[in-house]
N, C-alpha and C positions, 0 to 999 in steps of 0.2 A: 490447527487441527486439519489433518488430511483425511478425506473420505472419498475414495476412488479417484476421480479426476477433479474434485472440488477441494480447494484450499480455503480454510477460514482463518483470516488474520485479524487479530485484535490489537489495537494500538492503545497504550496508556499514555495520555498526553496531559501534562501539567502546565502547559503554557497558558497564562491568564488571557492573553490577547490572540488566541488561536483563530486562524482564518479558514484554512482548509488543508487537507492532505491529498496528495496525488501519488499515483503509482504507474510503473511501466514494467512490462514483462519482456524479458530478453531484449534489452535495449539495442543490441547490435542487429537485430532482425529488421528486414526491410518493412515489415508490417507493424512494427512496434510504434506505439504512440502513448502519450501521457493521458491517463484517465483519472477522474475524480475518485478518491477513496472515500472521503467524507468531508462535510462542511459544518457539521454540528457534533457536539460531544454530549454523551449521556454518562454522568458520573465519571468524567475525565476519560472516557473510552469511546472508541468507534470501532466497528467491526465490518468487515467486507468479505464476501464469499467470491472467490475467483475460480472460474472454470479453466482448466488447462488441458492441453494434449498430453498424452503419456510421454514420460521422459523427464529429463533434468531441466529445471528452469531457474533463472535469476529474476527476482522481483526487487526493483528499486523503489523506495518510498521516500517522498519528500514532504515535510510538514512545514507550513508557512504560517507566520503570524501576520497581524494586520499591517505592520510596518514593512513587510516584504522579506524579512529575514527567514532563513530556512535551515532545517537540520535534516539530514538524510540517513538512511540505513538500507542495507541490502540483505536479503535473505535468499537462501537457496533451498529449493524443494525438489523432490523426486516423486512424481506421481505415476 
């Protein structure tokens, strides 16, 4: 969901050994860094509101399980 400069992202996670999810905005940017998306699930979901500057952005998301395995996804938004 995009509302002005805020993007609300909801992840549906079915991993029984979920540990945490992290995200990074515009990974090639010099100011980019990995941030925690969530570390707990409610009904197999976690939601995060991300404030962005106007323009086109790539958001990379990684979900980790307790064994350290991960799965990733990228989304593109224009705010």
